[in-house]
N, C-alpha and C positions, 0 to 999 in steps of 0.2 A: 625710541627719543623721538620726547616730543618739539620740532618746531615752531619760531614765535614768530620767525620774517616765512613768507614767502619766496621759496627755492627760485620764483622766475619773477620777483618786483627783487631782491637782492642782488638776482644777477644785474637784474637794467643796473642795483646801484654802482654795482663792482665798473660795470662798463660807462655807465656820467661822468665816474671819477676819474676813473682813468684819460677820456676826454674832459676832461676838467684840466686835467695837471699837463697832459699834451699840448694842450692849445697854449699851455702856461697863465692859464685863472688859478686863482685861489678854489681848490673843488666848493660844491657848500654843505654849508656842515651842517645837515640833515641826509647828502647821500653818503661823506663818510661815515657818518653815524651807525649806518641801514646796511654800510659795507662790511665793516668791520663786523655787526655780532653778525652776518647772515656770513664770513669767514670765517668766523669760529663758533657756528653751529655745522656749516663744513667740515671745519675738523672733528673736532666733538663725535662723529656720521660716521667719518671717516678714522681716527685712530679710538674708538670707545673706553677709557676707565677715567678713575683720577690718580692718576699719580703723579700726571703735571700740569699743572695754573700756569692755565695764558692769560696773562694782563694785560689791557693793550687802555689805560688811560685816556682820556674820561668815560670811551664808549663800551668795554666790555668788560670780558673776562670770563671765560670758562676752562675747566676739569678736560684732560685728554690723559691717551696713552693707557693701556694695560697696566700693572704694578701692584706694587704699594697703597694702600691707601688710608688719606688721611682724616678725625674727623672733627678736629681740632687749631686755632693757630696756623701757623705760618709751614704749609705742604712742605713735605721733604726737596722736591723739585718744584723749583717758578722761571717762570721768561716773562722778561717782556718785555716790552717796547710801545715806541709811539701809532699812530694811526698811518701812518703814512713810510712810514719802516714796514710797517705787520701788512699791512696791502700791497706794497709792492712785493713783499716774500711773497704771499697772496697766489701773486698771476705770473711768480714766477722773472717779474721785474729786477730782481734784486737774490743773490743769493747767501745761503746762507750765511758762509764763512766768509761772507763782503760785510757783514750789518754786526756782527761780533768782532771785525776786526777795527770798522769803523767807530764803536761804541755805540749805533741806535741801538745793540739789542742787548739787552742781557740774561742768562742764563746762567745756574747753574741747579745743580742734582742730580744726581740716578733719571736715565732717562730721557734729561730739560733738551737733547739734541732732534730737532727735529724734520732734519733734513730728507727722513726718507717720507715725509709728510705735504712737505709742499714740494713742488703749487700746489694752492686748489685745487683752481684754474687757468686756462691759460685764455688771455683775451686774442 
């Protein structure tokens, strides 16, 4: 997998996002964007495949998890959430079930439960 974001720079943005969130400040958009894209790359690295499309609008999308492959149109399995929820899941600040129950996360289709791959990193 070719990385677009340097892992050190990506991890640094995740930490800045967390620090800004913890201090009650609104995280910088650039930190949020890079943190989301980096964690999506991490997911693709630890769960390679094309069975599930993970969408975090407006910052990024990736395909992950081994299994069926789709070529066109809406994939059979989709996970979609906002940046704050995604980063909370990626860093272990929120559990998969909690995000689903709150309605902040939508997941449909086969293999869409990503809880086995999360958190991607711990702060």
